[in-house]
Structure formats: C-alpha cells, structure tokens
VOTOR-966999 format. One record per atom (N, C-alpha, C): residue number from 0; x, y, z; residue in three letters; chain; atom name. Coordinates in pm, whole numbers, padded with zeros to 5 digits. Layout:
BEGIN
R pos   east  north     up code unit site
R NUM      X      Y      Z  ALA    A   CA
...
This chain:
BEGIN
R pos   east  north     up code unit site
R   0  01513 -02320  18417  ARG    A    N
R   0  01411 -02379  18328  ARG    A   CA
R   0  01471 -02417  18196  ARG    A    C
R   1  01440 -02542  18150  ALA    A    N
R   1  01499 -02581  18019  ALA    A   CA
R   1  01428 -02521  17906  ALA    A    C
R   2  01505 -02493  17800  GLU    A    N
R   2  01448 -02430  17682  GLU    A   CA
R   2  01384 -02542  17599  GLU    A    C
R   3  01284 -02504  17524  ARG    A    N
R   3  01217 -02602  17437  ARG    A   CA
R   3  01298 -02604  17307  ARG    A    C
R   4  01330 -02729  17264  ILE    A    N
R   4  01403 -02740  17144  ILE    A   CA
R   4  01310 -02798  17036  ILE    A    C
R   5  01289 -02734  16927  PRO    A    N
R   5  01199 -02782  16824  PRO    A   CA
R   5  01255 -02910  16762  PRO    A    C
R   6  01161 -03008  16744  ILE    A    N
R   6  01189 -03134  16682  ILE    A   CA
R   6  01167 -03115  16532  ILE    A    C
R   7  01273 -03148  16450  PRO    A    N
R   7  01249 -03138  16301  PRO    A   CA
R   7  01151 -03235  16251  PRO    A    C
R   8  01062 -03192  16168  HIS    A    N
R   8  00962 -03278  16108  HIS    A   CA
R   8  01028 -03370  16004  HIS    A    C
R   9  00980 -03498  16010  ARG    A    N
R   9  01043 -03589  15919  ARG    A   CA
R   9  00950 -03603  15789  ARG    A    C
R  10  01018 -03623  15682  ARG    A    N
R  10  00947 -03647  15555  ARG    A   CA
R  10  00888 -03788  15557  ARG    A    C
R  11  00768 -03806  15514  PRO    A    N
R  11  00720 -03943  15502  PRO    A   CA
R  11  00794 -04024  15403  PRO    A    C
R  12  00816 -04148  15433  ARG    A    N
R  12  00890 -04236  15337  ARG    A   CA
R  12  00794 -04276  15226  ARG    A    C
R  13  00848 -04288  15108  ILE    A    N
R  13  00771 -04334  14999  ILE    A   CA
R  13  00787 -04482  14994  ILE    A    C
R  14  00672 -04554  14990  SER    A    N
R  14  00675 -04695  14990  SER    A   CA
R  14  00709 -04752  14855  SER    A    C
R  15  00800 -04847  14855  SER    A    N
R  15  00836 -04906  14721  SER    A   CA
R  15  00759 -05037  14697  SER    A    C
R  16  00682 -05082  14800  SER    A    N
R  16  00603 -05201  14777  SER    A   CA
R  16  00473 -05167  14719  SER    A    C
R  17  00410 -05263  14652  PHE    A    N
R  17  00281 -05236  14587  PHE    A   CA
R  17  00191 -05357  14615  PHE    A    C
R  18  00060 -05330  14614  HIS    A    N
R  18 -00038 -05427  14641  HIS    A   CA
R  18 -00100 -05472  14509  HIS    A    C
R  19 -00118 -05600  14498  LEU    A    N
R  19 -00175 -05659  14375  LEU    A   CA
R  19 -00320 -05703  14409  LEU    A    C
R  20 -00398 -05724  14311  ALA    A    N
R  20 -00535 -05770  14326  ALA    A   CA
R  20 -00531 -05905  14399  ALA    A    C
R  21 -00642 -05939  14470  GLY    A    N
R  21 -00650 -06065  14540  GLY    A   CA
R  21 -00619 -06185  14466  GLY    A    C
R  22 -00670 -06202  14344  GLU    A    N
R  22 -00651 -06317  14260  GLU    A   CA
R  22 -00508 -06337  14228  GLU    A    C
R  23 -00437 -06232  14188  VAL    A    N
R  23 -00298 -06239  14149  VAL    A   CA
R  23 -00211 -06266  14272  VAL    A    C
R  24 -00251 -06207  14386  ALA    A    N
R  24 -00167 -06223  14508  ALA    A   CA
R  24 -00180 -06368  14556  ALA    A    C
R  25 -00293 -06432  14544  SER    A    N
R  25 -00312 -06564  14594  SER    A   CA
R  25 -00234 -06666  14517  SER    A    C
R  26 -00198 -06639  14388  ARG    A    N
R  26 -00118 -06727  14306  ARG    A   CA
R  26  00032 -06702  14330  ARG    A    C
R  27  00063 -06591  14391  MET    A    N
R  27  00211 -06561  14406  MET    A   CA
R  27  00267 -06655  14514  MET    A    C
R  28  00387 -06700  14490  ALA    A    N
R  28  00458 -06776  14592  ALA    A   CA
R  28  00541 -06672  14668  ALA    A    C
R  29  00553 -06702  14795  GLY    A    N
R  29  00635 -06612  14871  GLY    A   CA
R  29  00588 -06598  15013  GLY    A    C
R  30  00654 -06515  15086  ARG    A    N
R  30  00619 -06508  15231  ARG    A   CA
R  30  00482 -06459  15258  ARG    A    C
R  31  00442 -06350  15195  LYS    A    N
R  31  00314 -06289  15227  LYS    A   CA
R  31  00203 -06326  15131  LYS    A    C
R  32  00237 -06366  15014  GLY    A    N
R  32  00131 -06394  14928  GLY    A   CA
R  32  00081 -06534  14936  GLY    A    C
R  33 -00039 -06561  14894  GLY    A    N
R  33 -00094 -06695  14886  GLY    A   CA
R  33 -00153 -06750  15014  GLY    A    C
R  34 -00224 -06858  15004  ASP    A    N
R  34 -00281 -06921  15116  ASP    A   CA
R  34 -00174 -07019  15180  ASP    A    C
R  35 -00153 -07007  15306  ARG    A    N
R  35 -00058 -07089  15375  ARG    A   CA
R  35 -00125 -07199  15445  ARG    A    C
R  36 -00069 -07318  15453  LYS    A    N
R  36 -00119 -07427  15528  LYS    A   CA
R  36 -00104 -07398  15673  LYS    A    C
R  37 -00197 -07451  15748  LYS    A    N
R  37 -00190 -07433  15899  LYS    A   CA
R  37 -00073 -07516  15952  LYS    A    C
R  38  00006 -07467  16041  ALA    A    N
R  38  00123 -07535  16095  ALA    A   CA
R  38  00077 -07651  16176  ALA    A    C
R  39  00148 -07762  16163  VAL    A    N
R  39  00117 -07891  16237  VAL    A   CA
R  39  00236 -07915  16327  VAL    A    C
R  40  00210 -07918  16458  THR    A    N
R  40  00313 -07937  16553  THR    A   CA
R  40  00370 -08079  16548  THR    A    C
R  41  00487 -08097  16602  ARG    A    N
R  41  00548 -08232  16606  ARG    A   CA
R  41  00469 -08318  16708  ARG    A    C
R  42  00419 -08257  16809  SER    A    N
R  42  00334 -08332  16900  SER    A   CA
R  42  00211 -08396  16826  SER    A    C
R  43  00152 -08320  16739  VAL    A    N
R  43  00027 -08373  16672  VAL    A   CA
R  43  00083 -08482  16571  VAL    A    C
R  44  00193 -08453  16507  LYS    A    N
R  44  00250 -08562  16414  LYS    A   CA
R  44  00276 -08693  16487  LYS    A    C
R  45  00324 -08677  16603  ALA    A    N
R  45  00362 -08798  16683  ALA    A   CA
R  45  00243 -08859  16758  ALA    A    C
R  46  00132 -08781  16760  GLY    A    N
R  46  00013 -08832  16834  GLY    A   CA
R  46  00036 -08826  16986  GLY    A    C
R  47  00105 -08722  17031  LEU    A    N
R  47  00132 -08701  17174  LEU    A   CA
R  47  00059 -08582  17229  LEU    A    C
R  48  00051 -08583  17363  GLN    A    N
R  48 -00003 -08468  17436  GLN    A   CA
R  48  00108 -08387  17492  GLN    A    C
R  49  00225 -08441  17520  PHE    A    N
R  49  00336 -08371  17575  PHE    A   CA
R  49  00400 -08291  17462  PHE    A    C
R  50  00454 -08164  17496  PRO    A    N
R  50  00511 -08078  17386  PRO    A   CA
R  50  00644 -08120  17336  PRO    A    C
R  51  00652 -08170  17220  VAL    A    N
R  51  00779 -08209  17167  VAL    A   CA
R  51  00874 -08093  17144  VAL    A    C
R  52  00819 -07983  17094  GLY    A    N
R  52  00910 -07870  17068  GLY    A   CA
R  52  00970 -07814  17197  GLY    A    C
R  53  00898 -07809  17305  ARG    A    N
R  53  00945 -07753  17434  ARG    A   CA
R  53  01054 -07847  17488  ARG    A    C
R  54  01030 -07974  17476  ILE    A    N
R  54  01120 -08075  17533  ILE    A   CA
R  54  01249 -08066  17447  ILE    A    C
R  55  01244 -08048  17318  GLY    A    N
R  55  01364 -08033  17234  GLY    A   CA
R  55  01436 -07912  17271  GLY    A    C
R  56  01364 -07803  17302  ARG    A    N
R  56  01431 -07677  17343  ARG    A   CA
R  56  01508 -07696  17476  ARG    A    C
R  57  01441 -07764  17571  TYR    A    N
R  57  01507 -07796  17701  TYR    A   CA
R  57  01632 -07881  17682  TYR    A    C
R  58  01624 -07976  17590  LEU    A    N
R  58  01738 -08064  17565  LEU    A   CA
R  58  01854 -07981  17511  LEU    A    C
R  59  01825 -07891  17426  LYS    A    N
R  59  01931 -07806  17367  LYS    A   CA
R  59  01986 -07709  17471  LYS    A    C
R  60  01895 -07644  17546  LYS    A    N
R  60  01938 -07545  17650  LYS    A   CA
R  60  02016 -07613  17761  LYS    A    C
R  61  01979 -07739  17796  GLY    A    N
R  61  02044 -07803  17901  GLY    A   CA
R  61  02185 -07851  17882  GLY    A    C
R  62  02228 -07845  17752  ARG    A    N
R  62  02363 -07878  17710  ARG    A   CA
R  62  02397 -08024  17756  ARG    A    C
R  63  02297 -08115  17736  TYR    A    N
R  63  02323 -08260  17771  TYR    A   CA
R  63  02425 -08318  17668  TYR    A    C
R  64  02418 -08265  17546  ALA    A    N
R  64  02504 -08314  17438  ALA    A   CA
R  64  02531 -08200  17343  ALA    A    C
R  65  02637 -08206  17267  GLN    A    N
R  65  02664 -08103  17168  GLN    A   CA
R  65  02558 -08085  17064  GLN    A    C
R  66  02505 -08205  17022  ARG    A    N
R  66  02396 -08205  16922  ARG    A   CA
R  66  02280 -08286  16971  ARG    A    C
R  67  02164 -08251  16922  VAL    A    N
R  67  02038 -08319  16956  VAL    A   CA
R  67  01970 -08358  16829  VAL    A    C
R  68  01947 -08489  16814  GLY    A    N
R  68  01885 -08543  16695  GLY    A   CA
R  68  01731 -08504  16693  GLY    A    C
R  69  01675 -08515  16575  SER    A    N
R  69  01530 -08475  16559  SER    A   CA
R  69  01438 -08572  16628  SER    A    C
R  70  01480 -08699  16645  GLY    A    N
R  70  01394 -08799  16714  GLY    A   CA
R  70  01400 -08805  16862  GLY    A    C
R  71  01504 -08738  16915  ALA    A    N
R  71  01523 -08744  17059  ALA    A   CA
R  71  01413 -08683  17142  ALA    A    C
R  72  01367 -08561  17103  PRO    A    N
R  72  01264 -08498  17180  PRO    A   CA
R  72  01132 -08571  17165  PRO    A    C
R  73  01115 -08632  17051  VAL    A    N
R  73  00983 -08708  17031  VAL    A   CA
R  73  00982 -08834  17121  VAL    A    C
R  74  01092 -08898  17125  TYR    A    N
R  74  01101 -09017  17208  TYR    A   CA
R  74  01093 -08987  17354  TYR    A    C
R  75  01162 -08881  17401  LEU    A    N
R  75  01154 -08839  17537  LEU    A   CA
R  75  01018 -08795  17581  LEU    A    C
R  76  00943 -08726  17492  ALA    A    N
R  76  00807 -08682  17515  ALA    A   CA
R  76  00719 -08798  17528  ALA    A    C
R  77  00737 -08904  17448  ALA    A    N
R  77  00658 -09021  17455  ALA    A   CA
R  77  00674 -09094  17586  ALA    A    C
R  78  00802 -09104  17628  VAL    A    N
R  78  00836 -09174  17753  VAL    A   CA
R  78  00777 -09103  17869  VAL    A    C
R  79  00793 -08968  17874  LEU    A    N
R  79  00739 -08887  17986  LEU    A   CA
R  79  00579 -08894  17985  LEU    A    C
R  80  00518 -08895  17869  GLU    A    N
R  80  00379 -08908  17867  GLU    A   CA
R  80  00329 -09041  17922  GLU    A    C
R  81  00402 -09145  17882  TYR    A    N
R  81  00362 -09280  17933  TYR    A   CA
R  81  00368 -09292  18082  TYR    A    C
R  82  00484 -09237  18139  LEU    A    N
R  82  00499 -09238  18284  LEU    A   CA
R  82  00391 -09161  18357  LEU    A    C
R  83  00362 -09047  18302  ALA    A    N
R  83  00260 -08958  18362  ALA    A   CA
R  83  00124 -09029  18357  ALA    A    C
R  84  00094 -09095  18248  ALA    A    N
R  84 -00036 -09164  18232  ALA    A   CA
R  84 -00045 -09281  18330  ALA    A    C
R  85  00063 -09347  18344  GLU    A    N
R  85  00072 -09468  18436  GLU    A   CA
R  85  00054 -09419  18580  GLU    A    C
R  86  00121 -09310  18627  VAL    A    N
R  86  00108 -09267  18766  VAL    A   CA
R  86 -00034 -09214  18786  VAL    A    C
R  87 -00083 -09142  18685  LEU    A    N
R  87 -00224 -09084  18706  LEU    A   CA
R  87 -00333 -09198  18707  LEU    A    C
R  88 -00308 -09300  18635  GLU    A    N
R  88 -00412 -09413  18629  GLU    A   CA
R  88 -00407 -09482  18774  GLU    A    C
R  89 -00289 -09509  18823  LEU    A    N
R  89 -00279 -09575  18959  LEU    A   CA
R  89 -00330 -09485  19066  LEU    A    C
R  90 -00303 -09355  19055  ALA    A    N
R  90 -00343 -09256  19159  ALA    A   CA
R  90 -00500 -09242  19149  ALA    A    C
R  91 -00560 -09244  19032  GLY    A    N
R  91 -00703 -09244  19016  GLY    A   CA
R  91 -00769 -09365  19076  GLY    A    C
R  92 -00705 -09476  19066  ASN    A    N
R  92 -00754 -09600  19124  ASN    A   CA
R  92 -00749 -09593  19280  ASN    A    C
R  93 -00636 -09536  19325  ALA    A    N
R  93 -00625 -09514  19477  ALA    A   CA
R  93 -00727 -09416  19524  ALA    A    C
R  94 -00757 -09312  19451  ALA    A    N
R  94 -00862 -09219  19498  ALA    A   CA
R  94 -00994 -09284  19496  ALA    A    C
R  95 -01024 -09367  19389  LYS    A    N
R  95 -01155 -09439  19387  LYS    A   CA
R  95 -01162 -09539  19501  LYS    A    C
R  96 -01055 -09600  19545  ASP    A    N
R  96 -01059 -09696  19656  ASP    A   CA
R  96 -01095 -09619  19781  ASP    A    C
R  97 -01050 -09493  19795  ASN    A    N
R  97 -01084 -09411  19914  ASN    A   CA
R  97 -01209 -09334  19896  ASN    A    C
R  98 -01284 -09367  19792  LYS    A    N
R  98 -01416 -09303  19767  LYS    A   CA
R  98 -01406 -09153  19749  LYS    A    C
R  99 -01299 -09114  19671  LYS    A    N
R  99 -01274 -08974  19643  LYS    A   CA
R  99 -01278 -08952  19488  LYS    A    C
R 100 -01314 -08832  19449  THR    A    N
R 100 -01316 -08801  19308  THR    A   CA
R 100 -01191 -08715  19270  THR    A    C
R 101 -01122 -08657  19365  ARG    A    N
R 101 -01005 -08575  19339  ARG    A   CA
R 101 -00882 -08643  19381  ARG    A    C
R 102 -00781 -08637  19295  ILE    A    N
R 102 -00650 -08704  19332  ILE    A   CA
R 102 -00571 -08602  19414  ILE    A    C
R 103 -00524 -08649  19530  ILE    A    N
R 103 -00445 -08565  19624  ILE    A   CA
R 103 -00308 -08629  19634  ILE    A    C
R 104 -00208 -08558  19693  PRO    A    N
R 104 -00073 -08617  19707  PRO    A   CA
R 104 -00072 -08758  19773  PRO    A    C
R 105 -00157 -08778  19869  ARG    A    N
R 105 -00166 -08910  19933  ARG    A   CA
R 105 -00190 -09022  19837  ARG    A    C
R 106 -00285 -08991  19743  HIS    A    N
R 106 -00321 -09097  19637  HIS    A   CA
R 106 -00195 -09120  19546  HIS    A    C
R 107 -00122 -09013  19513  LEU    A    N
R 107  00002 -09035  19429  LEU    A   CA
R 107  00099 -09121  19507  LEU    A    C
R 108  00117 -09094  19638  LEU    A    N
R 108  00214 -09170  19715  LEU    A   CA
R 108  00169 -09319  19720  LEU    A    C
R 109  00044 -09344  19747  LEU    A    N
R 109 -00006 -09483  19753  LEU    A   CA
R 109  00018 -09546  19621  LEU    A    C
R 110 -00011 -09477  19505  ALA    A    N
R 110  00006 -09537  19374  ALA    A   CA
R 110  00146 -09578  19351  ALA    A    C
R 111  00241 -09480  19382  VAL    A    N
R 111  00386 -09502  19346  VAL    A   CA
R 111  00444 -09613  19434  VAL    A    C
R 112  00414 -09607  19566  ARG    A    N
R 112  00472 -09707  19659  ARG    A   CA
R 112  00414 -09841  19650  ARG    A    C
R 113  00289 -09857  19604  ASN    A    N
R 113  00234 -09983  19592  ASN    A   CA
R 113  00270 -10057  19459  ASN    A    C
R 114  00322 -09984  19363  ASP    A    N
R 114  00363 -10038  19239  ASP    A   CA
R 114  00514 -10071  19250  ASP    A    C
R 115  00556 -10195  19216  GLN    A    N
R 115  00691 -10235  19236  GLN    A   CA
R 115  00787 -10154  19154  GLN    A    C
R 116  00763 -10140  19019  GLU    A    N
R 116  00852 -10072  18926  GLU    A   CA
R 116  00856 -09919  18954  GLU    A    C
R 117  00742 -09859  18970  LEU    A    N
R 117  00743 -09715  19005  LEU    A   CA
R 117  00806 -09691  19138  LEU    A    C
R 118  00791 -09780  19233  GLY    A    N
R 118  00853 -09763  19362  GLY    A   CA
R 118  01001 -09767  19353  GLY    A    C
R 119  01060 -09852  19266  ARG    A    N
R 119  01205 -09854  19246  ARG    A   CA
R 119  01252 -09728  19178  ARG    A    C
R 120  01171 -09688  19076  LEU    A    N
R 120  01211 -09566  18997  LEU    A   CA
R 120  01212 -09441  19091  LEU    A    C
R 121  01117 -09430  19176  LEU    A    N
R 121  01100 -09309  19259  LEU    A   CA
R 121  01135 -09345  19406  LEU    A    C
R 122  01236 -09429  19423  ALA    A    N
R 122  01267 -09474  19558  ALA    A   CA
R 122  01322 -09362  19645  ALA    A    C
R 123  01399 -09272  19586  GLY    A    N
R 123  01460 -09159  19661  GLY    A   CA
R 123  01378 -09033  19662  GLY    A    C
R 124  01255 -09037  19617  VAL    A    N
R 124  01168 -08924  19603  VAL    A   CA
R 124  01076 -08912  19722  VAL    A    C
R 125  01068 -08787  19775  THR    A    N
R 125  00969 -08759  19877  THR    A   CA
R 125  00857 -08683  19818  THR    A    C
R 126  00730 -08729  19843  ILE    A    N
R 126  00612 -08669  19791  ILE    A   CA
R 126  00556 -08581  19907  ILE    A    C
R 127  00553 -08455  19884  ALA    A    N
R 127  00502 -08362  19994  ALA    A   CA
R 127  00354 -08387  20023  ALA    A    C
R 128  00320 -08393  20157  HIS    A    N
R 128  00191 -08421  20200  HIS    A   CA
R 128  00135 -08563  20162  HIS    A    C
R 129  00231 -08651  20132  GLY    A    N
R 129  00193 -08782  20091  GLY    A   CA
R 129  00173 -08877  20204  GLY    A    C
R 130  00241 -08856  20314  GLY    A    N
R 130  00234 -08944  20431  GLY    A   CA
R 130  00322 -09065  20415  GLY    A    C
R 131  00289 -09176  20477  VAL    A    N
R 131  00364 -09302  20467  VAL    A   CA
R 131  00268 -09421  20437  VAL    A    C
R 132  00324 -09527  20389  ILE    A    N
R 132  00241 -09648  20371  ILE    A   CA
R 132  00213 -09710  20503  ILE    A    C
R 133  00091 -09742  20525  PRO    A    N
R 133  00055 -09800  20662  PRO    A   CA
R 133  00122 -09936  20680  PRO    A    C
R 134  00210 -09955  20780  ASN    A    N
R 134  00276 -10081  20803  ASN    A   CA
R 134  00327 -10090  20946  ASN    A    C
R 135  00293 -10193  21020  ILE    A    N
R 135  00339 -10212  21152  ILE    A   CA
R 135  00414 -10345  21150  ILE    A    C
R 136  00539 -10340  21198  ASN    A    N
R 136  00622 -10459  21203  ASN    A   CA
R 136  00557 -10561  21304  ASN    A    C
R 137  00556 -10690  21272  SER    A    N
R 137  00492 -10781  21360  SER    A   CA
R 137  00561 -10793  21493  SER    A    C
R 138  00689 -10758  21507  VAL    A    N
R 138  00755 -10763  21630  VAL    A   CA
R 138  00696 -10660  21727  VAL    A    C
R 139  00645 -10551  21675  LEU    A    N
R 139  00591 -10442  21763  LEU    A   CA
R 139  00452 -10465  21810  LEU    A    C
R 140  00385 -10565  21744  LEU    A    N
R 140  00245 -10595  21786  LEU    A   CA
R 140  00242 -10658  21923  LEU    A    C
R 141  00133 -10641  22000  PRO    A    N
R 141  00131 -10708  22135  PRO    A   CA
R 141  00130 -10857  22123  PRO    A    C
R 142  00186 -10924  22212  LYS    A    N
R 142  00202 -11069  22214  LYS    A   CA
R 142  00066 -11126  22262  LYS    A    C
R 143  00023 -11235  22204  LYS    A    N
R 143 -00103 -11299  22239  LYS    A   CA
R 143 -00074 -11398  22348  LYS    A    C
R 144 -00177 -11407  22440  SER    A    N
R 144 -00163 -11504  22552  SER    A   CA
R 144 -00172 -11645  22497  SER    A    C
R 145 -00116 -11745  22562  PRO    A    N
R 145 -00121 -11884  22509  PRO    A   CA
R 145 -00270 -11934  22492  PRO    A    C
R 146 -00358 -11890  22577  ALA    A    N
R 146 -00494 -11937  22572  ALA    A   CA
R 146 -00559 -11876  22437  ALA    A    C
R 147 -00531 -11748  22412  ALA    A    N
R 147 -00586 -11685  22291  ALA    A   CA
R 147 -00531 -11743  22165  ALA    A    C
R 148 -00395 -11772  22170  ALA    A    N
R 148 -00342 -11835  22052  ALA    A   CA
R 148 -00393 -11970  22027  ALA    A    C
R 149 -00422 -12054  22135  GLU    A    N
R 149 -00473 -12184  22119  GLU    A   CA
R 149 -00614 -12178  22070  GLU    A    C
R 150 -00688 -12081  22123  LYS    A    N
R 150 -00829 -12067  22075  LYS    A   CA
R 150 -00842 -12029  21932  LYS    A    C
R 151 -00749 -11946  21885  GLU    A    N
R 151 -00748 -11900  21745  GLU    A   CA
R 151 -00701 -12009  21652  GLU    A    C
R 152 -00621 -12102  21702  ALA    A    N
R 152 -00568 -12207  21620  ALA    A   CA
R 152 -00671 -12305  21587  ALA    A    C
R 153 -00766 -12333  21684  LYS    A    N
R 153 -00873 -12422  21649  LYS    A   CA
R 153 -00974 -12365  21553  LYS    A    C
R 154 -01029 -12456  21473  SER    A    N
R 154 -01128 -12407  21379  SER    A   CA
R 154 -01250 -12356  21454  SER    A    C
R 155 -01308 -12245  21417  PRO    A    N
R 155 -01426 -12194  21483  PRO    A   CA
R 155 -01549 -12288  21457  PRO    A    C
R 156 -01624 -12314  21567  LYS    A    N
R 156 -01738 -12396  21556  LYS    A   CA
R 156 -01862 -12314  21509  LYS    A    C
R 157 -01947 -12384  21432  LYS    A    N
R 157 -02068 -12317  21390  LYS    A   CA
R 157 -02163 -12295  21506  LYS    A    C
R 158 -02209 -12183  21515  LYS    A    N
R 158 -02304 -12148  21623  LYS    A   CA
R 158 -02441 -12167  21569  LYS    A    C
R 159 -02525 -12231  21647  THR    A    N
R 159 -02665 -12254  21601  THR    A   CA
R 159 -02734 -12127  21646  THR    A    C
R 160 -02837 -12088  21568  ALA    A    N
R 160 -02913 -11973  21599  ALA    A   CA
R 160 -02998 -12002  21720  ALA    A    C
R 161 -02998 -11916  21815  THR    A    N
R 161 -03081 -11933  21934  THR    A   CA
R 161 -03199 -11835  21917  THR    A    C
R 162 -03306 -11880  21981  LYS    A    N
R 162 -03432 -11805  21966  LYS    A   CA
R 162 -03427 -11696  22083  LYS    A    C
R 163 -03488 -11584  22054  SER    A    N
R 163 -03497 -11478  22151  SER    A   CA
R 163 -03587 -11521  22271  SER    A    C
R 164 -03565 -11461  22388  PRO    A    N
R 164 -03655 -11509  22502  PRO    A   CA
R 164 -03799 -11496  22476  PRO    A    C
R 165 -03849 -11399  22403  LYS    A    N
R 165 -03990 -11384  22371  LYS    A   CA
R 165 -04036 -11502  22291  LYS    A    C
R 166 -03952 -11544  22193  LYS    A    N
R 166 -03999 -11652  22106  LYS    A   CA
R 166 -03999 -11787  22187  LYS    A    C
R 167 -03907 -11800  22277  LYS    A    N
R 167 -03906 -11921  22363  LYS    A   CA
R 167 -04032 -11934  22442  LYS    A    C
R 168 -04078 -11825  22505  VAL    A    N
R 168 -04197 -11826  22581  VAL    A   CA
R 168 -04315 -11854  22487  VAL    A    C
R 169 -04319 -11804  22368  ALA    A    N
R 169 -04427 -11827  22281  ALA    A   CA
R 169 -04433 -11973  22233  ALA    A    C
R 170 -04314 -12033  22219  ALA    A    N
R 170 -04302 -12170  22170  ALA    A   CA
R 170 -04354 -12266  22283  ALA    A    C
R 171 -04331 -12237  22412  LYS    A    N
R 171 -04375 -12319  22517  LYS    A   CA
R 171 -04527 -12323  22530  LYS    A    C
R 172 -04596 -12218  22498  GLU    A    N
R 172 -04734 -12203  22513  GLU    A   CA
R 172 -04812 -12280  22402  GLU    A    C
C-alpha cells in the first residue's frame, strides 16, 4: 500500500495589476481597456458569402506557392461563390422542371451536363446518384417501314369533325 505524501500548501500570489474606475478604464488605450470595435471579416468587406479567411488558410497550408498575397483568397472566394451560385441556379431550374422543390444529385447532373461551359469544366467529374443524360442514338432506333415513312412525309390532312351515332339519328328525324 502506498504511503500518503503531503502536498505542500502554496502561498497565494500577490496581484500586481490594479483595476481602475470604469470612466478612466474606458479612456485607456490598450488591450483590455476601452471599447473595442466589432471585428469585420474580410468576407463582409468583400460582400461575399464564402469564407475568405478559411480559403486564405487553405492556400497557405496547401503550399501552392511560397507566398500568398492578400487579394488572392478574396478573388478565389469570389470565383468559387460565382460557380456555386451558377450551378445552384441551373439545378434549381432543373428541379422546377421536374416539379420538385428539393435539389437532388440528378438535378445537379442535368444542370451541369446541359450547360456547355459547365459541361466542359466538369467533363471528367462523376456525380454520384446523378444518372445519365437521356439520349438514344438514331442508329439504334427501329427502322420505319417504307409505307410509314411515306405516310409521315405527307402533310397530315385536316379531319372534319364527325357526329356521334346518336346525333346522326336525331338529325335524320
């Protein structure tokens, strides 16, 4: 069984700092004294929703370059925000076309693949659960018989409305 070892009591430290009255403290300049302005993020300054500070941190951590300028994360955040807004707008339109209120991966795929520029940008990207664009090559479609092709080539004739058998009987009387 281990013996109990007494822990020596520590003397309380004497504080060298002092507190001033509220009015005097508010006029003092320094870290703790005075009213501080609320911090304004770089995202707010740039009018962006995407986090400029976080993107700047990722640029530095990623070691893409030895030095990162102050404007680089702002510009990159603006570009990413624009691309996200563009994709979301097109996906929202695709959802609306399918009479849905929620955007699903299928709507994202339809939005990206139906837009020429986004399709080129994301050509090598696979969207999970997105499916494929509906497309059947004309070679694979069944061949039409000559009579059906000839019939389709002619302009359709207007059909005159015919009376129902009951109305024909009533008209004769």
